[in-house]
N, C-alpha and C positions, 0 to 999 in steps of 0.2 A: 492416932495417929490420924486423924478424920483430920485433925487441926493443922496436925504438920503438914498434913495434902494440901488441904485449904492455903494455907502460907506459899504452900510455893508455887500455886497455879497458881495465886492470886499475885504477885513477885510476878512469874512469869511474862506475864496478862501486864503488868503493869510496865516495864524494863523492855517487851520485843519491840513497842512502840519509837520509842528514845533511840531504844538501837536504829533502828531501820531513818528513822527522821536525820540520825547523824549523817549515816551515810549517803544519801538523797541531795547532802549542802559541801559537798567536797568541793573544788576547787577544777579548773581543766590542769593538767601537768604541763610544767612549764617548759618550752624548750627548749633547747642548747644552744638557738641562736639567741632566745631571751636573756638566754644566761650570762653568753658572750657580752652583746650589748650592756647589762646591766655593768658587768664588771668594769669595759669601758670606760664606761660611766662613770665609775668610784671611780678608778686608776686618773682618771683626768683632773679627779674636785682634789688628789692630792694622797689618793691612798697608796701606800711600800707596799706591798706583800713581804718583800724581805723585810720589814723591820717587826721582828714578832716581838721585840721588849715591851713593846707599846703595841701589843696586841686591839685590844675592845676596845681602847680610846684613839688608834686613829684612824681605822674604818669612820665610827659611831662619826667621829669629825665632818669626813669625807659626806655621810650619809646626809652629817643635819647643812655641810652646804649644798646640797643638788635638790634638800628638802625647800630650801631657803629661796635657792633658783627658781625653780617650782612657780613656789608662790610667790613670785616678784612677777609671774609675768602675766598674771591678770591682767584685768582694766584698771583704770581711773590712779591714782598719783600714787607713791609709794606712800604705807607704812612705815612715819620715822619715830612714830611714839611719842607726839609732842603737842598739846593740847592747849588751847588761847579760851580767856572767860575772861568777860566786858563785870568791870569792879566797880 
């Protein structure tokens, strides 16, 4: 009986810091304005919310377009995937 009680106390001691740590790492809630802005951005990238037949593909494609556009906004020349070698 003492070993069972010891095991329970040990498990609780180990689990408590993990639970309390995960709760402190939460992100701040998203505001309504942020959601509306993101929805407008996805719609501008070609997402059609009425097209339920191609639902996962069409929103993923729109999000990929947005990500590609954001990555092209950096400094320097555009990376086009070509390379040169001297022989």
